[in-house]
C-alpha positions in Angstrom: 74.8 187.5 43.6 77.4 187.0 46.3 81.1 187.1 45.3 82.3 183.7 44.1 84.6 181.9 46.5 88.2 182.0 45.2 90.0 179.7 47.5 91.2 176.5 45.9 88.8 175.4 43.2 91.0 176.3 40.3 94.3 175.6 42.0 94.1 172.4 44.1 93.2 169.0 42.5 90.4 167.1 44.0 91.5 165.4 47.2 90.8 161.9 45.8 93.7 162.3 43.4 96.3 161.9 46.1 99.0 160.0 44.3 101.2 160.5 41.2 99.7 157.3 39.7 96.1 158.7 40.2 97.0 162.0 38.6 98.6 160.2 35.6 95.4 158.0 35.3 92.6 159.8 37.1 89.8 158.1 35.2 89.0 155.4 37.7 88.7 158.1 40.4 86.4 160.0 38.2 84.3 156.9 37.6 83.8 156.3 41.4 82.8 159.9 41.9 80.5 159.9 38.9 78.7 156.8 40.4 78.7 157.8 44.0 78.6 161.6 44.3 77.8 162.9 40.8 77.2 166.4 42.2 79.0 167.1 45.4 80.2 170.1 47.5 83.8 170.2 48.5 84.1 172.3 51.7 87.9 172.5 51.5 88.0 173.8 47.9 84.8 175.8 48.5 83.1 174.6 45.2 80.7 172.1 43.7 82.1 169.3 41.5 79.9 167.9 38.7 80.9 164.6 37.1 78.2 163.1 34.9 78.0 163.9 31.2 74.4 165.1 31.3 75.1 167.4 34.2 78.4 168.8 32.9 76.7 169.6 29.6 73.8 171.3 31.4 76.3 173.5 33.3 78.2 174.5 30.2 75.3 175.1 27.9 73.4 177.4 30.3 75.4 180.7 30.8 72.3 182.4 32.2 72.5 179.9 35.2 76.2 179.3 35.3 78.3 182.3 34.5 81.9 182.6 33.2 82.4 186.0 34.8 85.0 186.3 37.5 85.1 188.7 40.4 88.6 189.8 39.4 90.7 190.0 36.3 90.1 191.7 33.0 87.6 191.1 30.3 88.3 188.2 27.9 86.1 185.7 26.1 86.7 183.1 28.9 85.4 185.4 31.6 82.5 187.2 29.9 78.8 186.2 29.3 76.5 187.3 26.5 76.1 189.7 24.9 79.7 190.9 25.4 81.0 187.4 24.9 79.4 187.1 21.5 80.7 190.5 20.4 84.3 189.6 21.4 84.1 186.1 19.9 82.7 187.4 16.5 85.5 189.8 16.4 88.4 187.4 16.9 86.6 184.8 14.8 87.8 186.7 11.8 91.3 185.2 12.3 89.9 181.7 12.9 87.6 181.1 9.9 88.1 177.6 8.3 89.7 179.3 5.3 92.1 181.3 7.4 93.1 178.2 9.4 93.5 176.0 6.4 95.8 178.6 4.9 98.2 178.0 7.8 98.6 174.3 6.9 101.8 174.7 4.7 103.5 176.8 7.5 102.5 174.3 10.1 104.0 171.5 8.0 107.2 173.5 7.5 107.6 174.1 11.3 106.8 170.4 12.0 109.4 169.2 9.5 112.1 171.6 10.9 111.5 170.5 14.5 111.4 166.8 13.8 114.4 166.7 11.3 116.8 167.7 14.1 116.0 164.5 16.1 115.4 161.9 13.4 119.0 160.8 13.1 119.2 160.3 16.9 116.0 158.2 16.9 115.2 159.7 20.2 113.6 163.0 21.4 111.9 164.7 24.3 108.5 164.9 22.7 107.2 167.8 24.8 110.3 170.1 24.9 111.5 169.3 21.4 108.3 169.3 19.5 104.9 169.4 21.2 105.6 172.7 22.9 107.5 174.7 20.2 105.1 173.8 17.4 102.0 175.6 18.7 104.0 178.3 20.4 105.6 179.3 17.1 102.3 179.1 15.3 100.3 181.2 17.8 103.2 183.7 18.1 103.2 184.3 14.4 99.4 184.5 14.3 99.3 187.1 17.2 102.3 189.0 15.8 105.1 188.5 18.3 108.6 187.1 17.5 109.0 183.3 17.7 112.3 183.9 19.3 110.4 184.7 22.5 108.9 181.2 22.6 110.9 180.3 25.8 109.3 183.2 27.5 105.9 182.1 26.1 106.4 178.6 27.4 107.2 179.9 30.9 104.3 182.3 31.0 101.9 179.6 29.6 103.0 177.1 32.2 102.3 179.5 35.1 98.9 180.4 33.7 97.7 176.8 34.1 99.8 175.9 37.1 98.3 174.5 40.3 99.7 174.7 43.9 102.4 172.2 44.8 100.3 171.0 47.8 97.1 172.0 49.7 98.7 174.2 52.3 97.9 177.9 52.7 101.6 178.6 52.2 101.6 176.8 48.8 98.4 178.6 47.8 99.8 182.0 48.6 103.0 181.2 46.8 101.1 180.3 43.7 98.9 183.4 43.9 102.1 185.6 44.1 103.6 183.8 41.2 100.5 184.2 39.0 100.3 187.9 39.9 104.0 188.4 38.8 103.3 186.4 35.7 100.4 188.6 34.7 102.4 191.7 35.3 105.2 190.4 33.0 102.6 189.4 30.3 100.9 192.8 30.5 104.2 194.6 30.1 105.3 192.5 27.2 102.0 192.8 25.2 101.6 196.5 26.0 105.0 197.1 24.4 103.9 195.1 21.3 100.7 197.1 21.2 102.7 200.4 21.1 104.7 199.1 18.2 101.6 198.1 16.2 99.9 201.4 16.8 102.7 203.2 15.0 103.3 200.4 12.5 100.4 198.0 11.9 101.1 194.6 10.4 99.1 191.7 9.0 98.6 190.0 12.4 95.9 189.5 15.1 97.1 192.4 17.4 96.8 194.9 14.5 93.3 193.5 13.7 92.2 193.9 17.3 93.6 197.4 17.6 91.7 198.5 14.6 88.4 196.7 15.5 85.3 198.2 16.9 82.3 196.8 18.8 79.2 198.9 18.6 81.3 201.8 17.4 83.7 201.4 20.4 87.4 200.5 20.1 88.6 197.7 22.3 90.4 198.9 25.4 94.1 198.2 25.7 93.2 195.8 28.6 90.8 193.9 26.3 93.4 193.5 23.6 96.1 192.3 26.0 93.6 189.9 27.6 92.9 188.5 24.1 96.6 187.9 23.6 97.0 186.2 27.0 94.0 184.0 26.3 95.3 182.9 22.9 98.8 182.3 24.5 97.3 179.9 27.1 94.6 178.3 24.9 96.7 178.2 21.8 99.7 176.8 23.4 99.0 174.6 26.4 95.9 172.8 25.0 97.6 171.9 21.7 100.8 170.8 23.4 98.9 168.4 25.6 96.7 167.2 22.7 99.8 166.2 20.7 101.6 164.7 23.7 98.5 162.8 24.9 98.0 161.5 21.4 101.5 160.2 21.1 101.2 158.8 24.7 98.3 156.7 23.3 100.3 155.6 20.3 103.1 154.4 22.5 100.6 152.6 24.8 98.8 151.1 21.9 101.2 149.9 19.1 98.2 148.4 17.3 96.6 151.9 16.9 100.0 153.3 15.8 100.3 150.7 13.1 96.7 151.1 12.0 97.2 154.9 11.6 100.5 154.5 9.8 98.8 152.4 7.1 95.6 154.4 7.1 96.4 158.1 7.6 92.9 159.1 6.7 91.9 157.8 10.2 94.2 160.3 12.0 91.4 162.9 12.3 89.2 160.4 14.0 92.1 159.3 16.3 92.5 163.0 17.4 88.8 163.2 18.3 89.1 160.0 20.4 92.2 161.4 22.0 90.2 164.5 23.0 87.7 162.1 24.7 90.0 159.5 26.1 93.0 161.7 27.3 91.5 165.3 27.1 94.0 168.2 27.5 91.5 170.0 29.7 89.6 168.0 32.3 87.8 170.7 34.2 86.0 174.0 33.5 84.9 176.5 36.1 81.7 178.4 36.3 79.8 180.5 39.0 76.1 180.0 39.7 74.1 183.1 38.9 71.1 182.0 40.9 70.0 179.1 43.1 69.9 176.0 41.0 69.0 172.4 41.7 71.2 169.9 39.9 70.9 166.1 40.4 69.1 166.6 43.7 71.6 169.1 45.1 70.9 172.8 45.7 73.6 175.1 44.4 73.4 178.6 45.8 73.9 181.8 43.8 77.5 182.8 43.9 78.8 179.2 44.4 81.7 178.1 42.3 81.0 175.1 40.1 83.6 172.8 38.5 82.4 170.9 35.4 84.6 167.8 35.1 84.7 167.2 31.3 87.4 164.5 31.9 84.8 162.5 33.8 82.0 163.3 31.4 84.0 162.0 28.5 84.2 158.6 30.2 80.5 158.4 31.1 79.1 155.0 30.0 75.7 156.5 29.8 76.9 158.5 26.8 79.7 156.4 25.3 79.7 152.6 24.7 82.9 150.9 26.1 83.8 154.3 27.5 87.1 153.2 29.0 88.4 151.8 25.7 90.2 153.8 23.0 88.1 153.1 19.9 89.8 154.6 16.8 86.7 155.1 14.7 84.2 155.9 17.4 81.0 157.2 16.1 79.2 159.2 17.3 81.8 160.9 19.5 80.2 163.8 21.3 83.1 164.4 23.6 83.6 167.7 25.4 87.4 167.9 25.1 87.1 171.4 23.7 84.3 172.4 26.1 80.6 172.9 25.1 78.2 175.7 24.4 79.0 179.3 23.8 82.5 178.9 25.2 83.4 176.0 22.9 87.1 176.4 22.2 87.5 179.1 19.5 90.9 177.6 18.5 89.7 174.0 18.1 90.1 174.0 14.3 93.7 175.2 14.7 94.5 172.7 17.4 93.0 169.9 15.3 95.0 171.0 12.3 98.3 171.2 14.2 97.7 167.8 15.8 96.7 166.2 12.4 99.9 167.5 10.8 102.1 166.5 13.7 100.8 163.0 14.0 100.7 162.3 10.2 104.3 163.5 9.9 105.6 161.6 12.9 103.9 158.4 11.7 105.3 158.7 8.2 108.8 159.4 9.4 109.0 157.2 12.5 108.3 153.6 13.3 107.9 151.8 16.7 107.4 155.1 18.6 107.6 154.2 22.3 108.3 155.8 25.6 111.9 155.5 26.6 112.1 152.5 29.1 112.3 153.2 32.8 110.9 156.7 32.4 109.1 157.9 35.5 106.2 160.1 34.2 105.3 163.2 36.2 101.9 164.8 35.8 101.5 168.5 35.1 101.0 170.5 38.3 97.5 171.7 37.5 94.0 171.2 38.8 92.4 171.3 35.3 95.0 170.4 32.7 95.7 166.7 31.9 99.2 165.9 30.7 102.7 165.1 31.6 105.7 167.3 32.1 108.1 165.2 29.9 107.6 162.4 27.5 110.9 161.1 26.1 110.4 158.8 23.1 112.5 156.5 21.0 111.7 155.2 17.5 113.2 153.9 14.3 113.7 156.4 11.5 111.7 155.5 8.4 113.8 156.2 5.3 111.3 156.2 2.5 
């Protein structure tokens, strides 16, 4: 298999999203691509784009044809294939059992209450900076075993991990590559230091669990443990932040949904699933073809990079009735907001729990949640993350 092209696929948005408005609402562009070029090669980004639900699912559920392995970088669950992937996943799964996740609920509620209480008297807050970012960062920091006081560092590192280039020039691309390299060096140094502390003084946290674990009688390497931590930092932070922010964005755009959920909190779980379909935190997932594959009449060559557009698949009318409508109690809802197949998001139960607690608490303590008027939304600078940089809200404090 030839080496996968590494030019722009993961860093530059598709060329059709060429305005701020389109990046804030990309779904009409996805629809046109899904209808007109469901599988197409982008010569500039040196990759294939796949837009239809059926094809996206096929790519994600066939690791023997479409590999997660990368030509560079260390070994983590995101960048390994079976059998190594299953071994790594089974290991870290010990910290993500339903029982272990549910046990975090009181602590998540406590953090949620603390973060919101500061802003309730003002009846205004910057949703992302004040709440949607610190909540998952504190939770994942405590789970991994690093101090929550480092959450500002975590936020910066996490932002750079998912960041895209500022434009499509070679200069911008090289600038981004250099920034990501520096970011990884800082992360490795930080987590290596934590590892040293845990070797001499283990604690009841994920880092200590990983240091003591074995796969086939072999301890994990330091690199593998650090890569686990980096993966959890990115996946456990950025995805949940954008899930919460995108859900509140829907509530402010749809006051009827907001009122329905406030009176019927048992529907919040369903609303979160529809958010994952309608405004998914991750819109694209990368793979590399292991062999020559024909997909929807197009021949993908071994070594070619393939981008599966789950953000498009989630709006495919062939799979979802009234696909462009937010339907609160949609059933069935086979969205791919957390991916699909063997790489289905390990942290999905935790993200769902955090979002459920966050939305329930906000709805019970706030009324008339809305975007501050005259706010100019700015999309996150990323080729595969869907969200906004800031989302200031105003509301009425419910004094029950």
